[in-house]
Every structure is written in C-alpha cells, then in structure tokens.
C-alpha positions as CSV (number, residue, x, y, z in Angstrom):
1,M,174.3,42.0,103.1
2,P,176.2,45.2,103.4
3,G,174.9,47.9,105.8
4,R,173.4,51.3,104.5
5,F,176.7,53.0,105.5
6,S,179.0,50.9,103.4
7,L,176.7,51.1,100.6
8,N,176.9,55.1,100.9
9,V,180.5,54.9,101.4
10,G,180.7,52.8,98.2
11,F,178.4,55.2,96.2
12,A,180.6,58.2,97.3
13,M,183.7,56.3,96.4
14,L,182.3,55.6,93.0
15,A,181.0,59.5,92.4
16,T,184.5,60.6,93.3
17,I,186.2,58.1,90.9
18,L,183.9,59.3,88.2
19,V,184.6,62.9,88.8
20,L,188.4,62.2,89.0
21,A,188.4,60.2,85.9
22,A,186.2,62.8,84.0
23,S,188.8,65.4,85.1
24,A,191.8,63.7,84.0
25,F,190.3,62.9,80.6
26,A,189.4,66.5,80.3
27,A,192.7,67.4,81.3
28,A,194.1,64.9,78.6
29,C,192.1,66.4,75.8
30,E,193.0,69.7,77.0
31,S,197.0,68.9,76.6
32,E,196.3,67.7,72.9
33,G,194.3,70.7,72.0
34,T,191.0,68.9,71.4
35,R,189.2,70.0,74.5
36,Q,186.0,72.1,73.8
37,A,185.2,75.3,75.7
38,E,183.4,74.9,79.1
39,P,180.2,76.8,79.7
40,T,180.6,79.9,81.7
41,V,178.2,81.8,83.6
42,S,178.2,85.7,83.0
43,S,175.8,88.3,84.4
44,T,176.9,90.5,81.3
45,P,176.8,89.2,77.9
46,Q,180.1,89.0,76.1
47,P,180.1,90.0,72.2
48,Q,181.6,87.5,70.0
49,G,181.6,87.2,66.0
50,D,178.9,88.3,64.0
51,P,176.1,89.9,66.1
52,E,173.6,89.1,63.3
53,A,174.5,85.4,62.9
54,E,172.3,82.8,64.2
55,P,173.5,81.1,67.4
56,D,175.5,77.8,67.0
57,P,173.4,75.0,69.0
58,E,176.8,73.0,69.1
59,A,178.6,75.9,70.5
60,D,177.5,75.4,74.3
61,P,175.4,72.2,74.5
62,V,174.2,73.4,77.8
63,A,173.5,77.0,77.1
64,D,169.8,76.6,77.0
65,V,169.3,73.9,79.9
66,A,168.5,75.0,83.2
67,P,169.7,73.4,86.6
68,G,167.7,70.6,88.1
69,V,164.8,71.3,90.8
70,V,165.0,69.2,93.8
71,E,161.8,68.7,95.7
72,T,161.2,67.5,99.2
73,P,161.1,63.8,99.4
74,P,157.5,62.5,100.6
75,P,157.5,61.1,104.1
76,G,158.3,57.4,104.4
77,A,159.2,56.9,100.7
78,P,162.8,55.3,100.0
79,Q,165.3,57.3,98.5
80,V,167.4,56.3,95.4
81,K,170.7,58.5,94.7
82,V,171.6,58.3,91.1
83,T,174.9,59.9,89.9
84,L,175.2,60.9,86.0
85,A,178.4,61.2,84.4
86,E,179.5,61.0,81.1
87,W,179.3,57.9,80.2
88,V,177.8,56.1,83.4
89,I,174.7,55.8,85.6
90,A,175.4,54.9,89.1
91,R,172.7,54.5,91.8
92,D,173.1,53.6,95.6
93,V,170.7,51.0,95.8
94,D,169.9,47.8,93.7
95,S,166.0,47.7,94.7
96,V,163.2,49.1,96.6
97,K,159.8,47.8,97.7
98,A,156.9,48.9,95.4
99,G,155.3,51.9,95.9
100,E,156.2,55.6,96.0
101,T,160.0,55.8,95.4
102,Y,162.1,59.2,95.7
103,F,164.9,59.5,93.1
104,L,167.5,62.4,93.8
105,A,169.8,62.5,90.4
106,D,173.1,64.3,90.6
107,N,174.6,65.3,87.4
108,V,178.2,65.4,88.0
109,G,179.1,66.2,84.3
110,P,181.6,67.4,83.9
111,N,180.4,68.9,80.5
112,D,177.1,67.6,79.4
113,A,173.4,67.9,80.5
114,H,172.0,64.6,81.5
115,E,168.4,63.4,82.2
116,L,166.9,60.6,84.2
117,V,164.4,58.2,82.5
118,V,163.0,55.2,84.6
119,V,161.8,52.5,82.1
120,K,159.8,49.3,82.8
121,T,161.2,46.6,81.1
122,D,162.2,43.0,81.2
123,L,165.0,43.6,78.5
124,P,168.6,44.0,79.8
125,P,169.1,47.8,80.0
126,G,171.6,47.8,77.2
127,Q,169.2,46.2,74.9
128,L,166.5,48.6,74.6
129,P,165.6,49.6,71.1
130,V,166.9,52.7,69.3
131,Q,166.3,54.9,66.8
132,D,168.5,57.8,65.9
133,G,170.3,57.6,69.2
134,R,167.4,57.6,71.6
135,V,165.0,54.9,73.1
136,P,161.8,55.6,71.2
137,A,159.0,56.4,74.1
138,D,156.5,54.6,71.7
139,E,158.4,51.4,72.0
140,V,159.2,51.0,75.8
141,D,157.2,51.9,78.8
142,I,158.7,55.0,80.3
143,V,157.3,55.4,83.9
144,G,158.6,58.8,84.6
145,A,161.6,61.1,83.6
146,V,163.7,64.1,84.9
147,P,164.1,66.6,82.1
148,P,167.8,67.4,81.1
149,F,169.5,69.3,83.4
150,R,172.9,71.3,83.8
151,P,176.1,69.8,85.2
152,F,176.9,70.2,88.6
153,S,173.0,70.3,89.8
154,Q,170.6,68.0,91.2
155,A,167.1,67.3,90.2
156,S,164.4,64.8,91.9
157,L,161.4,62.7,90.8
158,T,158.9,60.9,92.8
159,L,157.0,57.8,91.2
160,D,154.6,55.2,92.5
161,L,156.4,52.0,91.1
162,A,154.8,48.7,90.5
163,P,156.9,45.4,91.2
164,G,159.1,44.5,88.2
165,N,162.3,45.3,86.4
166,Y,163.5,48.7,85.3
167,A,166.1,50.4,83.5
168,L,167.5,53.8,84.6
169,I,168.8,55.7,81.3
170,C,169.9,59.0,79.9
171,N,168.3,59.2,76.7
172,I,169.8,62.3,75.2
173,A,171.0,62.2,71.7
174,E,172.8,65.4,70.2
175,V,175.1,66.4,67.5
176,E,178.5,67.4,68.7
177,N,181.3,68.1,66.3
178,G,179.4,66.9,63.4
179,K,178.7,63.3,65.0
180,L,175.6,61.9,66.6
181,E,176.3,61.4,70.5
182,S,173.9,58.9,72.3
183,H,174.3,58.9,75.9
184,Y,172.4,55.8,76.2
185,Q,174.7,54.2,73.7
186,L,177.8,55.4,75.2
187,G,176.8,53.6,78.4
188,M,174.2,55.7,80.3
189,Y,172.0,52.7,81.8
190,T,171.8,50.8,84.8
191,P,169.4,48.0,85.9
192,F,166.7,48.5,88.8
193,V,164.4,46.3,90.4
194,V,161.2,47.0,92.3
195,E,160.2,44.4,94.8
C-alpha cells in the first residue's frame, strides 16, 4: 500500500496536470476565437452597454458566487482533499473509517464555480438518476454539501459518515451559450468508501 507521502505527491501531480490541461484547452479556444471572457475583479464598476438593461446571467457564470469558506478541521478527524476542475473530481484517499470526516475542496477552475455534494449510494457514481442535468435530491441520499464556490478558492465540510459507498459529485447544471451544461454529466463524480 502506498504511503501517505506518495499519495500526496500523486494527488499534487494530478492537480497540476488538470490545471495545465485546462490552461492548454483555454489557450486553444482563445486561438480559435471562441474563448469566453474570464471573470475579473474590480473595485470600481465599469459601465458597459445600456445601464437600464437587465444583467445577462450567462455573461459571467461566477459573478454572484462567493469564494469558498474553510473551517478548522475537527481534532482527530481524517482529512479528504478533493480537487474540482472542469470536468473532473479527484480525491487524495479512496476511503476513511466511519465517523467524523473533514473534506477540503479546492476549486482549480479554471472558469466555473463548483460544489461538492456527498451522496450515500450503492449505485456506480456515474449512474445516479438525472433530471434537467442535476441529480435530484429527492431520489438519492445526500449526506451533505459545500455550496457552489468560486474558482481558485477552497471550501470545507465536516460530516459524520456511516459505513458504506458514497459518490462525490458536482451537481451544478447551468445554461451556457444556449446549452445545458451539467457538471455531473460532464464527468464530475468519483466513488468514495467509508469503512
């Protein structure tokens, strides 16, 4: 069984590869003239277009999403580091012992807000029921969730987990460029076991 150091190194390498792949994809899109504007942070509003017009919710998909909130881990609770990126979820451990567990989620973006939803299920994580691009809460056992948070920020969640099989998913579904974009259906799920 690999040691904790090799798992952490492997996880760091995976996160680096994900960021580099996303950057390469964004550069390729930009060179084809299809890249969307990236969100910017400014202390002074910049007037654009008709000041009377309603804001376009598709113009900046993370405009109304706050950075994540990180709480202090409970003493003695195992920590699960989760990386969220377009369109993958990676975790640094496959399983933990039953009981209080601390999840530290890192949204490496590069463009979208993500959330971390913990679902207790015996179904394979990619085969959960879906309606309108989302896994319906009334059809699965959602144990807890980190609400959507901005790219390049972190958020945490502490849950008291019973033994069993789980899926870690991003359950955001949004309309971008006139098409439904389901983060879950694009591959943002991974299995997780509590022993």
